[in-house]
C-alpha positions as CSV (number, residue, x, y, z in Angstrom):
1,M,-29.8,-61.0,124.8
2,K,-29.2,-63.2,127.8
3,F,-31.1,-62.2,131.0
4,K,-29.9,-62.7,134.5
5,T,-32.8,-63.7,136.7
6,T,-34.2,-66.1,139.3
7,P,-35.2,-69.7,138.4
8,Y,-38.9,-68.7,138.5
9,H,-38.4,-65.8,136.0
10,Y,-36.2,-68.1,133.9
11,D,-39.2,-70.4,133.6
12,L,-41.3,-67.4,132.5
13,L,-38.7,-66.5,129.8
14,K,-38.9,-70.1,128.5
15,D,-42.7,-69.8,127.9
16,E,-42.5,-68.6,124.3
17,E,-46.2,-68.3,123.7
18,R,-46.5,-66.0,126.7
19,L,-43.7,-63.8,125.5
20,A,-45.0,-63.8,121.9
21,V,-48.5,-62.5,122.8
22,F,-47.1,-59.7,125.0
23,Y,-44.5,-58.8,122.3
24,E,-47.2,-58.6,119.6
25,A,-49.5,-56.5,121.8
26,I,-46.8,-54.0,122.7
27,K,-45.7,-53.7,119.0
28,D,-49.3,-53.3,117.8
29,F,-49.9,-50.5,120.3
30,A,-46.7,-48.7,119.4
31,V,-47.5,-49.0,115.7
32,A,-51.0,-47.7,116.1
33,N,-49.9,-44.8,118.3
34,D,-47.0,-42.3,118.2
35,C,-45.1,-43.2,121.4
36,T,-42.0,-41.2,120.8
37,N,-43.0,-38.9,123.6
38,S,-44.9,-41.4,125.7
39,T,-44.3,-42.9,129.1
40,L,-44.8,-46.6,130.0
41,F,-45.2,-48.2,133.3
42,D,-44.0,-51.9,133.5
43,V,-45.7,-53.1,136.7
44,G,-44.2,-56.1,138.4
45,C,-41.5,-56.1,135.8
46,G,-39.7,-59.2,136.9
47,S,-36.7,-59.9,134.6
48,G,-37.5,-56.8,132.6
49,I,-38.4,-58.6,129.4
50,L,-41.5,-56.4,128.6
51,S,-39.5,-53.2,129.2
52,F,-36.9,-54.7,126.8
53,F,-39.6,-55.3,124.2
54,S,-40.8,-51.7,124.6
55,K,-37.5,-49.9,124.7
56,D,-37.4,-48.8,121.0
57,Y,-40.9,-47.4,121.1
58,F,-41.3,-45.2,124.2
59,K,-39.5,-42.1,125.4
60,E,-39.5,-43.2,129.1
61,I,-40.1,-46.5,130.8
62,L,-40.6,-46.9,134.6
63,A,-40.2,-50.5,135.5
64,I,-41.3,-51.3,139.1
65,E,-40.4,-54.5,141.0
66,I,-41.0,-55.3,144.7
67,D,-38.3,-57.9,145.1
68,P,-34.9,-56.3,145.7
69,K,-32.9,-59.3,144.4
70,V,-35.0,-59.4,141.2
71,A,-34.8,-55.6,140.8
72,N,-31.0,-55.7,141.0
73,Y,-30.9,-58.4,138.2
74,T,-33.3,-56.3,136.2
75,R,-31.2,-53.2,136.5
76,D,-28.2,-55.2,135.3
77,N,-30.2,-56.6,132.4
78,L,-31.4,-53.2,131.2
79,K,-28.5,-50.9,132.2
80,E,-27.5,-50.0,128.7
81,F,-31.0,-48.6,127.9
82,K,-31.1,-45.0,129.1
83,N,-34.8,-44.6,128.7
84,I,-35.6,-47.3,131.3
85,E,-35.6,-46.7,135.1
86,V,-35.9,-49.8,137.3
87,I,-37.6,-48.9,140.6
88,N,-37.5,-51.3,143.6
89,D,-40.8,-50.6,145.3
90,D,-44.4,-51.9,145.9
91,A,-46.7,-51.1,142.9
92,T,-49.7,-51.4,145.2
93,T,-48.7,-48.3,147.1
94,F,-46.1,-46.5,144.9
95,D,-46.8,-42.8,144.0
96,F,-45.6,-42.4,140.4
97,P,-44.0,-39.0,139.6
98,K,-45.9,-38.7,136.3
99,K,-48.6,-40.2,134.2
100,A,-48.4,-43.0,131.7
101,D,-49.8,-43.6,128.2
102,L,-49.5,-47.4,128.6
103,I,-49.4,-49.8,131.6
104,L,-48.0,-53.3,131.2
105,C,-48.8,-55.8,133.9
106,E,-47.4,-59.3,133.5
107,M,-48.4,-60.5,137.0
108,L,-51.2,-62.7,135.7
109,D,-52.7,-65.5,137.6
110,T,-55.8,-67.7,137.1
111,A,-58.9,-65.6,138.0
112,L,-56.5,-63.0,139.3
113,I,-56.6,-64.7,142.7
114,D,-53.0,-65.5,143.7
115,E,-51.0,-62.5,142.3
116,E,-51.3,-58.8,143.3
117,Q,-52.2,-57.7,139.8
118,V,-55.6,-56.3,140.9
119,P,-54.4,-54.1,143.8
120,A,-51.4,-53.1,141.7
121,L,-53.5,-52.0,138.7
122,L,-56.1,-50.2,140.9
123,Q,-53.2,-48.1,142.3
124,C,-51.3,-47.6,139.0
125,R,-54.2,-46.8,136.7
126,K,-54.8,-43.6,138.8
127,Y,-51.7,-42.4,137.0
128,L,-52.9,-43.3,133.5
129,N,-53.5,-40.5,131.0
130,E,-57.1,-39.9,129.8
131,N,-56.6,-42.0,126.6
132,G,-54.1,-44.4,128.1
133,R,-54.3,-48.2,127.8
134,I,-53.5,-51.3,129.8
135,I,-51.9,-54.5,128.4
136,P,-53.6,-56.9,129.0
137,Q,-56.9,-55.0,128.6
138,S,-59.2,-57.7,130.1
139,I,-59.8,-61.3,131.0
140,I,-62.5,-63.9,130.7
141,N,-63.0,-66.5,133.4
142,T,-64.7,-69.9,132.7
143,A,-65.6,-72.8,135.0
144,E,-66.4,-76.5,134.6
145,L,-67.0,-79.3,137.0
146,V,-64.6,-82.2,137.2
147,E,-63.8,-85.5,138.8
148,M,-60.1,-85.4,139.9
149,P,-57.8,-87.6,141.9
150,R,-56.1,-85.0,144.1
151,E,-57.8,-83.5,147.2
152,N,-56.0,-80.2,147.3
153,I,-56.1,-77.0,145.3
154,H,-53.6,-77.2,142.5
155,Y,-52.8,-75.9,139.0
156,D,-53.2,-78.0,135.8
157,D,-49.7,-77.5,134.4
158,V,-47.1,-79.5,132.4
159,V,-45.2,-80.2,135.6
160,S,-48.0,-81.7,137.6
161,N,-49.4,-83.6,134.6
162,T,-52.8,-83.6,136.3
163,K,-55.4,-86.1,135.2
164,Y,-59.1,-85.5,135.6
165,D,-62.5,-86.0,133.8
166,V,-64.6,-83.0,132.8
167,L,-68.3,-83.6,133.9
168,S,-70.1,-80.5,132.8
169,D,-70.4,-77.8,130.1
170,S,-68.0,-74.9,130.4
171,I,-69.5,-71.6,131.5
172,V,-68.3,-68.0,131.3
173,Y,-68.8,-66.7,134.8
174,D,-66.9,-63.4,134.9
175,K,-65.4,-60.8,132.5
176,I,-63.1,-58.0,133.8
177,D,-62.0,-54.9,131.9
178,F,-59.0,-53.4,133.6
179,L,-60.0,-49.9,132.6
180,S,-63.4,-50.2,134.2
181,D,-64.4,-50.5,137.9
182,F,-64.9,-54.0,139.3
183,D,-65.3,-55.6,142.6
184,E,-62.1,-57.3,144.0
185,V,-64.3,-59.9,145.7
186,F,-66.1,-62.4,143.5
187,D,-69.2,-64.0,145.0
188,D,-71.9,-65.6,142.9
189,V,-73.8,-68.8,142.3
190,L,-72.8,-70.7,139.2
191,S,-75.1,-73.1,137.5
192,F,-73.9,-76.2,135.5
193,K,-75.4,-78.9,133.5
194,I,-73.8,-82.3,133.9
195,N,-73.0,-84.1,130.6
196,K,-71.3,-87.2,132.0
197,D,-71.9,-89.6,134.8
198,G,-69.2,-89.5,137.5
199,N,-68.1,-88.6,141.0
200,L,-68.1,-84.8,141.1
201,N,-65.4,-83.6,143.5
202,G,-63.8,-80.5,141.9
203,I,-64.3,-77.3,139.9
204,K,-61.8,-76.1,137.3
205,L,-61.3,-72.4,136.7
206,T,-59.7,-71.3,133.4
207,T,-58.7,-67.7,132.4
208,Y,-58.4,-66.3,128.9
209,T,-56.3,-63.2,128.6
210,I,-57.3,-60.5,126.1
211,L,-54.1,-58.4,125.5
212,S,-55.7,-56.2,122.8
213,K,-58.7,-56.3,120.5
214,D,-56.9,-58.7,118.1
215,I,-54.9,-60.8,120.6
216,I,-56.3,-63.3,123.0
217,C,-54.3,-66.0,124.7
218,G,-55.5,-69.1,126.5
219,P,-53.6,-70.8,129.3
220,T,-49.9,-71.5,128.7
221,P,-47.4,-73.2,131.1
222,M,-46.6,-69.9,132.8
223,L,-49.7,-67.8,131.9
224,N,-52.8,-68.6,133.9
225,P,-52.6,-72.4,134.0
226,P,-56.1,-73.7,135.0
227,L,-56.8,-74.0,138.7
228,L,-58.4,-77.1,140.1
229,I,-60.3,-76.7,143.4
230,P,-61.7,-79.6,145.5
231,I,-65.3,-79.6,146.6
232,K,-67.5,-82.1,148.6
233,S,-67.8,-85.3,146.6
234,K,-71.2,-86.0,144.9
235,N,-72.3,-88.7,142.5
236,V,-73.9,-87.1,139.5
237,K,-75.7,-88.2,136.4
238,C,-75.9,-86.8,132.8
239,N,-78.4,-83.9,132.7
240,D,-78.2,-83.2,136.4
241,L,-78.2,-79.5,137.3
242,I,-75.7,-78.4,139.9
243,N,-75.5,-75.0,141.6
244,L,-72.3,-73.9,143.3
245,R,-71.5,-70.7,145.2
246,L,-68.0,-69.5,144.4
247,N,-66.3,-66.9,146.5
248,Y,-62.7,-65.5,146.4
249,H,-60.8,-62.3,146.9
250,M,-58.6,-61.2,143.9
251,G,-55.0,-60.6,144.8
252,Q,-55.4,-62.1,148.3
253,G,-54.4,-65.7,147.5
254,I,-56.0,-69.1,146.9
255,Q,-56.6,-69.5,150.6
256,T,-59.6,-67.1,150.1
257,I,-61.4,-69.5,147.7
258,K,-64.6,-71.0,149.1
259,V,-66.9,-73.3,147.1
260,S,-70.2,-74.8,148.4
261,Y,-73.3,-76.4,147.0
262,R,-76.5,-74.3,146.8
């Protein structure tokens, strides 16, 4: 099936690994559960590809998209499927008319900083049935210290072809389960051990996405590419210990990121 969409969503559709893990997670959920009378919310549905993957399993699919142009494309893409309704509205404030058995949310971004996945899910999960699930179900965030040539916040993706040296061990600094309560503001001191001499001037954040208990996905070109954040330059030696305070507001953009030495 050929999807009509924007250039950005076309790039999402070209990311085969991203599509594959969502497809497998949806199929696994549907096989493990009888979804013939179930309702699905596709939050931030974009081109509608996840609704398309789900169409044969669920009785009713409500696909919500805030961008009117994208929503019109999506309606066109999915118009032949009578169990899918495309809604042009804001998922962070929308009052759903019923409850869902599964919520899909593809609006993923590294550490959940620059997409509205967190405020959208906090609103939508109020309409989740008691035993309902969310795909993806959780994320794991890691961090490592780097020496990098660029002095601005940027993503490590195939387009930018970023070059940098990793100077520290990688640490897991946060885990978020979307069905559990969590603070939208991350604020903590991270401790690193330097394993290579160099000029420390950046921190790299990487997010791993757990779609289900059996499916975990690392960064792909369009799924949570690692985020490189500049910090004050500092010469470091192997075995040095570095403490950094990291602060950001999930869903409020990379401009909220603050990093400082402690």
